[in-house]
N, CA and C atoms as a LAMMPS dump frame, in Angstrom:
ITEM: TIMESTEP
0
ITEM: NUMBER OF ATOMS
285
ITEM: BOX BOUNDS ff ff ff
-5.0000000000000000e+02 5.0000000000000000e+02
-5.0000000000000000e+02 5.0000000000000000e+02
-5.0000000000000000e+02 5.0000000000000000e+02
ITEM: ATOMS id mol type element x y z
1 1 1 N 1.037 -1.023 -0.407
2 1 2 C 0.125 0.19 0.003
3 1 3 C 1.478 1.562 0.445
4 2 1 N 0.312 2.018 -0.634
5 2 2 C 1.092 3.98 -0.589
6 2 3 C 0.023 4.605 0.462
7 3 1 N 1.341 4.937 0.698
8 3 2 C 0.572 6.927 1.349
9 3 3 C 0.386 7.842 0.521
10 4 1 N -0.066 8.828 0.065
11 4 2 C -0.4 9.843 -0.079
12 4 3 C -0.226 10.708 0.377
13 5 1 N 0.303 12.239 0.707
14 5 2 C 0.335 13.426 1.144
15 5 3 C -1.617 13.836 0.205
16 6 1 N -2.276 14.157 1.192
17 6 2 C -3.65 14.34 0.681
18 6 3 C -3.957 15.999 -0.366
19 7 1 N -4.882 16.351 -0.746
20 7 2 C -4.53 17.271 -1.714
21 7 3 C -5.065 18.352 -0.439
22 8 1 N -5.767 18.212 0.499
23 8 2 C -5.723 19.55 1.497
24 8 3 C -4.919 19.876 2.22
25 9 1 N -3.199 19.833 1.749
26 9 2 C -1.868 19.996 2.841
27 9 3 C -2.265 21.761 1.972
28 10 1 N -1.388 22.476 2.352
29 10 2 C -1.256 23.952 2.856
30 10 3 C 0.342 24.238 1.592
31 11 1 N 0.269 23.535 0.272
32 11 2 C 1.147 23.047 -0.594
33 11 3 C 1.989 24.063 -1.407
34 12 1 N 3.081 24.705 -0.523
35 12 2 C 3.949 23.406 -0.893
36 12 3 C 4.116 23.551 0.719
37 13 1 N 4.756 22.535 0.418
38 13 2 C 5.382 21.932 1.863
39 13 3 C 6.98 22.149 2.18
40 14 1 N 7.238 21.799 3.358
41 14 2 C 8.575 21.447 3.78
42 14 3 C 9.633 20.113 4.318
43 15 1 N 9.05 18.985 3.713
44 15 2 C 9.61 18.421 4.856
45 15 3 C 11.045 18.495 6.422
46 16 1 N 10.275 18.446 7.285
47 16 2 C 10.945 18.618 8.379
48 16 3 C 12.017 17.485 8.985
49 17 1 N 11.273 16.725 8.879
50 17 2 C 11.763 15.331 9.838
51 17 3 C 10.938 14.6 9.802
52 18 1 N 11.819 12.923 9.25
53 18 2 C 11.04 12.224 9.06
54 18 3 C 10.499 11.233 10.656
55 19 1 N 10.328 11.148 10.861
56 19 2 C 9.396 10.71 12.893
57 19 3 C 9.691 9.36 12.393
58 20 1 N 9.667 8.332 12.077
59 20 2 C 9.609 7.063 12.127
60 20 3 C 10.491 6.697 10.412
61 21 1 N 10.797 5.443 11.272
62 21 2 C 12.119 4.368 9.768
63 21 3 C 11.115 3.407 9.687
64 22 1 N 11.898 2.604 8.571
65 22 2 C 11.618 2.039 8.046
66 22 3 C 11.208 0.56 9.166
67 23 1 N 10.858 -0.031 9.192
68 23 2 C 10.237 -1.365 9.989
69 23 3 C 9.576 -0.838 11.108
70 24 1 N 9.194 0.299 11.292
71 24 2 C 8.726 0.946 12.734
72 24 3 C 7.33 -0.115 12.165
73 25 1 N 6.739 -0.119 13.46
74 25 2 C 5.467 -0.82 13.26
75 25 3 C 3.833 0.543 13.5
76 26 1 N 3.321 1.135 13.158
77 26 2 C 3.215 2.923 13.678
78 26 3 C 1.49 2.215 13.642
79 27 1 N 0.799 3.043 14.616
80 27 2 C -0.121 3.041 15.308
81 27 3 C -1.004 3.913 14.263
82 28 1 N -2.025 3.869 14.961
83 28 2 C -3.717 4.447 13.76
84 28 3 C -2.566 6.31 14.369
85 29 1 N -2.815 7.256 14.076
86 29 2 C -3.428 8.457 14.322
87 29 3 C -1.759 9.171 14.836
88 30 1 N -0.654 8.153 14.596
89 30 2 C 0.937 8.675 15.054
90 30 3 C 1.478 8.745 13.876
91 31 1 N 1.912 10.396 14.37
92 31 2 C 3.432 11.238 13.056
93 31 3 C 4.151 10.223 12.685
94 32 1 N 4.44 11.072 11.575
95 32 2 C 4.562 10.116 9.817
96 32 3 C 6.138 10.787 9.734
97 33 1 N 5.462 12.126 9.527
98 33 2 C 6.731 13.368 10.016
99 33 3 C 5.957 14.296 9.986
100 34 1 N 6.894 14.948 10.235
101 34 2 C 6.715 16.289 10.697
102 34 3 C 7.553 17.555 9.676
103 35 1 N 6.387 18.696 9.108
104 35 2 C 6.769 19.699 8.179
105 35 3 C 6.687 21.01 8.124
106 36 1 N 7.117 22.041 7.372
107 36 2 C 6.72 23.567 7.415
108 36 3 C 5.61 24.112 5.802
109 37 1 N 4.921 24.554 6.872
110 37 2 C 3.672 25.304 5.405
111 37 3 C 4.229 26.982 5.575
112 38 1 N 3.956 27.159 4.944
113 38 2 C 3.37 28.707 4.766
114 38 3 C 2.448 29.143 3.822
115 39 1 N 1.798 30.15 4.601
116 39 2 C 0.466 30.408 4.468
117 39 3 C 0.227 32.822 5.129
118 40 1 N -0.801 33.454 4.53
119 40 2 C -0.468 34.375 4.392
120 40 3 C -1.928 34.531 5.187
121 41 1 N -1.593 35.419 6.675
122 41 2 C -2.176 35.349 7.71
123 41 3 C -2.372 37.229 8.065
124 42 1 N -3.833 37.494 8.718
125 42 2 C -3.926 38.586 8.633
126 42 3 C -3.645 39.607 10.153
127 43 1 N -2.915 40.039 10.884
128 43 2 C -2.366 40.788 11.896
129 43 3 C -2.401 41.988 12.071
130 44 1 N -2.586 42.614 13.06
131 44 2 C -2.731 44.47 13.634
132 44 3 C -1.259 44.208 14.006
133 45 1 N -1.119 45.509 13.116
134 45 2 C -0.128 46.199 13.985
135 45 3 C -0.753 46.717 14.885
136 46 1 N 0.977 47.789 15.935
137 46 2 C 1.083 48.102 16.915
138 46 3 C 0.54 49.362 17.019
139 47 1 N -0.382 49.982 15.835
140 47 2 C -1.739 50.817 15.824
141 47 3 C -2.952 50.834 15.291
142 48 1 N -3.051 48.877 15.352
143 48 2 C -4.09 48.938 15.31
144 48 3 C -5.083 48.291 13.805
145 49 1 N -3.57 48.479 12.831
146 49 2 C -3.922 48.542 11.268
147 49 3 C -3.764 47.201 11.009
148 50 1 N -4.535 46.346 10.397
149 50 2 C -4.161 44.981 9.298
150 50 3 C -3.573 45.251 8.598
151 51 1 N -2.866 44.39 8.557
152 51 2 C -1.5 44.242 7.186
153 51 3 C -1.836 43.015 6.786
154 52 1 N -1.209 42.464 6.021
155 52 2 C -1.331 40.504 5.466
156 52 3 C 0.072 40.83 5.555
157 53 1 N 0.21 39.349 6.793
158 53 2 C 1.678 38.943 6.726
159 53 3 C 1.67 37.013 6.362
160 54 1 N 3.082 36.959 5.959
161 54 2 C 3.148 35.108 5.27
162 54 3 C 4.432 34.91 6.424
163 55 1 N 3.751 33.386 7.216
164 55 2 C 4.333 32.602 8.097
165 55 3 C 4.581 31.421 7.323
166 56 1 N 5.536 30.917 8.616
167 56 2 C 5.195 29.453 8.37
168 56 3 C 4.874 29.272 9.684
169 57 1 N 4.48 27.945 9.205
170 57 2 C 3.753 27.229 10.072
171 57 3 C 3.859 25.318 10.497
172 58 1 N 4.509 24.748 11.472
173 58 2 C 5.16 23.158 11.878
174 58 3 C 3.436 22.756 11.749
175 59 1 N 3.967 22.165 11.463
176 59 2 C 2.687 20.654 11.432
177 59 3 C 2.847 19.239 11.292
178 60 1 N 2.347 18.881 11.684
179 60 2 C 2.388 16.826 11.776
180 60 3 C 1.752 16.287 10.85
181 61 1 N 1.758 15.256 9.433
182 61 2 C 1.711 14.637 8.111
183 61 3 C 1.083 13.078 9.45
184 62 1 N 0.113 12.086 9.858
185 62 2 C -0.435 11.631 11.458
186 62 3 C -0.933 9.889 9.993
187 63 1 N -0.726 8.863 10.788
188 63 2 C -0.964 7.812 10.003
189 63 3 C -2.398 7.619 9.999
190 64 1 N -2.92 6.957 9.072
191 64 2 C -4.691 7.017 8.994
192 64 3 C -4.7 5.336 9.479
193 65 1 N -3.99 4.988 9.449
194 65 2 C -4.09 3.598 9.736
195 65 3 C -3.272 3.209 10.264
196 66 1 N -3.279 1.471 10.971
197 66 2 C -1.992 0.67 12.017
198 66 3 C -1.323 0.347 10.855
199 67 1 N -0.228 -0.087 10.596
200 67 2 C 0.359 -0.657 9.787
201 67 3 C 1.955 -0.56 10.027
202 68 1 N 2.728 -1.183 9.139
203 68 2 C 3.941 -1.458 9.551
204 68 3 C 5.114 -0.254 7.893
205 69 1 N 6.054 0.827 8.23
206 69 2 C 6.473 1.027 7.622
207 69 3 C 7.287 0.563 6.633
208 70 1 N 7.607 0.475 5.744
209 70 2 C 7.935 -0.107 4.142
210 70 3 C 9.385 0.559 3.88
211 71 1 N 9.506 1.564 3.708
212 71 2 C 10.123 2.427 2.834
213 71 3 C 9.462 3.829 2.563
214 72 1 N 10.401 4.971 2.717
215 72 2 C 10.026 6.538 2.354
216 72 3 C 10.371 6.934 0.942
217 73 1 N 9.459 8.062 0.332
218 73 2 C 9.454 7.975 -0.894
219 73 3 C 9.926 9.732 -0.908
220 74 1 N 10.174 9.631 0.502
221 74 2 C 10.709 11.584 0.63
222 74 3 C 12.037 11.368 1.429
223 75 1 N 12.938 12.119 1.801
224 75 2 C 13.722 13.06 2.453
225 75 3 C 13.195 14.372 3.808
226 76 1 N 13.976 13.932 4.475
227 76 2 C 13.938 15.959 4.924
228 76 3 C 14.955 16.344 5.118
229 77 1 N 14.335 18.222 4.392
230 77 2 C 14.476 18.595 3.096
231 77 3 C 13.523 19.142 2.131
232 78 1 N 13.209 18.339 1.931
233 78 2 C 12.731 18.179 0.47
234 78 3 C 11.247 19.048 0.444
235 79 1 N 11.166 19.745 -0.719
236 79 2 C 10.275 20.787 -0.834
237 79 3 C 8.883 19.15 -1.49
238 80 1 N 7.732 19.277 -1.493
239 80 2 C 6.635 18.866 -0.89
240 80 3 C 5.972 19.478 -2.408
241 81 1 N 5.705 19.572 -3.868
242 81 2 C 5.002 20.656 -4.4
243 81 3 C 3.24 20.731 -5.075
244 82 1 N 3.412 19.475 -4.175
245 82 2 C 1.558 18.936 -4.866
246 82 3 C 1.691 17.294 -4.269
247 83 1 N 0.387 16.576 -4.074
248 83 2 C -0.513 15.682 -3.357
249 83 3 C 0.461 14.32 -4.177
250 84 1 N 1.387 13.411 -3.691
251 84 2 C 2.287 12.263 -4.441
252 84 3 C 2.452 11.433 -2.955
253 85 1 N 2.487 9.81 -3.176
254 85 2 C 3.073 9.73 -2.45
255 85 3 C 4.402 9.418 -1.855
256 86 1 N 4.046 9.371 -0.219
257 86 2 C 5.146 9.52 0.267
258 86 3 C 5.835 8.006 1.37
259 87 1 N 5.056 7.154 1.509
260 87 2 C 6.509 5.902 1.638
261 87 3 C 4.668 4.751 1.059
262 88 1 N 5.295 3.968 1.025
263 88 2 C 5.214 2.407 0.952
264 88 3 C 4.723 1.902 2.475
265 89 1 N 4.315 0.785 2.528
266 89 2 C 3.39 0.93 3.683
267 89 3 C 2.283 -0.21 4.018
268 90 1 N 2.98 -0.862 4.335
269 90 2 C 1.913 -2.48 5.309
270 90 3 C 1.028 -2.242 5.95
271 91 1 N -0.46 -2.639 5.598
272 91 2 C -0.99 -2.941 6.533
273 91 3 C -0.324 -4.141 7.283
274 92 1 N -1.122 -3.576 8.595
275 92 2 C -1.091 -5.229 9.696
276 92 3 C -2.394 -5.956 9.684
277 93 1 N -2.2 -6.803 9.934
278 93 2 C -3.349 -7.685 10.335
279 93 3 C -3.559 -8.236 11.84
280 94 1 N -4.444 -8.878 11.564
281 94 2 C -4.295 -9.161 13.112
282 94 3 C -3.765 -10.914 13.222
283 95 1 N -3.376 -11.128 14.789
284 95 2 C -1.77 -11.864 14.988
285 95 3 C -2.62 -13.704 14.919
């Protein structure tokens, strides 16, 4: 199974760190990698005037299912421009 970064992320994103290694068993909702993205927000300056400012925000990509990470298709520092496959994953079945 392949894991795809969803279309809903604020692209482009920059991968900060891979939080799991190939071979790791991953629980549902566990963080797989951290990343940053930039977005324009409205802030007030010291005079109470609104202004648009571009800021960088941290985020984590979480696993949607339990499984075992097989291999990464991304690396720390990489910029991801659009939804794409980021890893190979094997679903863990009942023992």
